[in-house]
C-alpha positions as CSV (number, residue, x, y, z in Angstrom):
1,A,-11.6,23.2,43.6
2,A,-14.7,25.1,42.5
3,S,-17.0,27.7,43.9
4,A,-20.7,26.7,44.2
5,G,-23.3,29.2,45.3
6,G,-21.4,30.8,48.3
7,G,-19.5,27.6,49.1
8,A,-16.5,25.9,47.7
9,V,-16.1,22.3,46.6
10,C,-13.0,20.0,46.5
11,L,-13.6,18.2,43.2
12,L,-10.9,15.6,44.0
13,C,-12.4,14.6,47.4
14,R,-16.0,15.5,46.4
15,R,-16.6,17.5,49.6
16,K,-18.4,20.8,50.0
17,F,-17.0,23.6,52.2
18,G,-18.7,26.7,53.4
19,S,-16.0,29.1,52.1
20,A,-12.9,29.3,49.9
21,E,-10.8,29.7,53.1
22,Q,-12.1,26.4,54.5
23,L,-11.3,24.7,51.1
24,A,-7.8,26.1,51.1
25,K,-7.3,24.8,54.7
26,H,-8.6,21.4,53.6
27,E,-6.1,21.3,50.6
28,Q,-3.2,22.2,52.9
29,Q,-3.9,20.1,56.0
30,S,-6.1,17.1,55.0
31,D,-4.4,13.7,54.8
32,M,-7.3,12.4,52.8
33,H,-6.8,15.2,50.2
34,R,-3.1,14.5,50.0
35,Q,-3.9,10.8,49.4
36,K,-6.4,11.7,46.7
37,V,-3.8,14.0,45.0
38,E,-1.2,11.2,45.1
39,E,-3.8,8.7,43.6
40,A,-4.7,11.1,40.9
41,R,-1.0,11.7,40.1
42,R,-0.4,7.9,39.9
43,A,-3.4,7.4,37.7
44,Q,-2.3,10.2,35.4
45,I,1.2,8.7,35.2
46,S,-0.3,5.3,34.5
47,E,-2.4,6.7,31.6
48,I,0.7,8.4,30.2
49,K,2.6,5.1,30.3
50,K,-0.3,3.3,28.6
51,D,-0.4,6.0,25.9
52,V,3.4,5.7,25.4
53,H,3.2,1.9,25.2
54,K,0.3,2.2,22.7
55,A,2.3,4.6,20.5
56,A,5.4,2.3,20.7
57,V,3.3,-0.7,19.5
58,I,1.9,1.4,16.7
59,Q,5.4,2.5,15.6
60,E,6.6,-1.1,15.8
61,K,3.7,-2.2,13.5
62,K,4.5,0.6,11.1
63,A,8.2,-0.4,11.0
64,D,7.3,-4.0,10.4
65,K,5.0,-3.0,7.6
66,I,7.7,-0.9,6.0
67,L,10.2,-3.8,6.3
68,R,7.8,-6.3,4.7
69,R,7.2,-3.8,1.9
70,Q,10.9,-3.5,1.3
71,D,11.4,-7.3,1.4
72,Y,8.6,-7.6,-1.1
73,S,10.1,-4.9,-3.3
74,Q,13.5,-6.7,-3.2
75,Q,11.9,-10.0,-4.0
76,A,10.0,-8.5,-6.9
77,R,13.2,-6.8,-8.2
78,E,15.1,-10.1,-8.1
79,E,12.2,-11.9,-9.8
80,R,12.2,-9.3,-12.6
81,E,16.0,-9.6,-13.0
82,A,15.7,-13.4,-13.2
83,Q,12.9,-13.1,-15.8
84,K,15.0,-10.6,-17.8
85,A,18.0,-12.9,-17.8
86,M,15.8,-15.9,-18.8
87,K,14.4,-13.9,-21.7
88,E,17.9,-12.8,-22.8
89,A,19.1,-16.4,-22.7
90,E,16.1,-17.6,-24.7
91,E,16.6,-14.9,-27.3
92,A,20.3,-15.6,-27.5
93,A,19.6,-19.3,-28.0
94,R,17.0,-18.6,-30.6
95,L,19.5,-16.4,-32.5
96,G,22.5,-18.7,-31.9
97,I,24.5,-16.1,-29.9
98,D,26.9,-17.1,-27.1
99,L,25.9,-14.8,-24.3
100,K,29.2,-15.0,-22.4
101,K,31.2,-13.8,-25.4
102,A,28.6,-11.1,-26.1
103,K,28.9,-9.8,-22.5
104,E,32.7,-10.0,-22.5
105,G,32.9,-7.4,-25.3
106,P,35.0,-7.4,-28.5
107,D,37.7,-10.0,-28.9
108,A,41.2,-8.4,-28.9
109,N,42.2,-10.6,-31.9
110,N,39.1,-9.5,-33.9
111,K,40.2,-7.7,-37.1
112,G,37.7,-4.8,-36.5
113,T,38.9,-4.4,-32.9
114,M,42.5,-4.3,-34.0
115,M,41.8,-1.6,-36.6
116,M,39.9,0.6,-34.1
117,K,42.7,0.3,-31.6
118,M,45.2,1.4,-34.3
119,M,43.1,4.5,-34.8
120,G,43.2,5.4,-31.0
121,W,40.2,3.6,-29.6
122,T,40.5,2.0,-26.2
123,D,38.4,-0.7,-24.7
124,G,35.4,0.8,-22.8
125,S,35.5,4.2,-24.4
126,G,32.9,5.5,-26.8
127,L,33.2,5.8,-30.5
128,G,33.6,9.2,-32.1
129,S,36.3,11.9,-32.2
130,S,36.0,12.7,-28.5
131,G,34.8,9.3,-27.2
132,Q,31.2,10.5,-26.7
133,G,29.5,7.7,-28.6
134,V,28.1,4.2,-27.8
135,T,30.2,2.1,-25.4
136,S,28.4,-1.2,-25.8
137,H,27.4,-3.4,-28.7
138,V,24.2,-2.8,-30.6
139,N,21.5,-5.3,-29.7
140,V,20.4,-7.4,-32.6
141,V,16.6,-7.9,-33.1
142,Q,15.6,-10.4,-35.7
143,R,12.6,-9.4,-37.7
144,E,9.9,-11.8,-38.6
145,E,9.8,-10.7,-42.3
């Protein structure tokens, strides 16, 4: 409702009334006004539902994009790991090293291993007086020279 130069207008029904009292009476008693209010309410609800649906579609697209990115990251990680394993195998073959034995750790019957165990070393612990040192073997890199 709006006042316009001495009269009042029902913006919903697009009707002009002579006074604000007539407009108030129209809003309270007019079946046409009630129908227009209900239509406006339904249209507003319909717009809200469309907005909610649009937001849900956008969220679903974002979630799909995140999942695709995660899948790609996982595939890339697996590919890098496979390439690393291949390089390690090639390097071991070039140097004549058995990778399985190298990854198993020191042989229990190895003379050096037996000496270290006699001095208190245990498999998996580090070297040094308090076990703070290196726990794995030193990688060998063959120099070209």
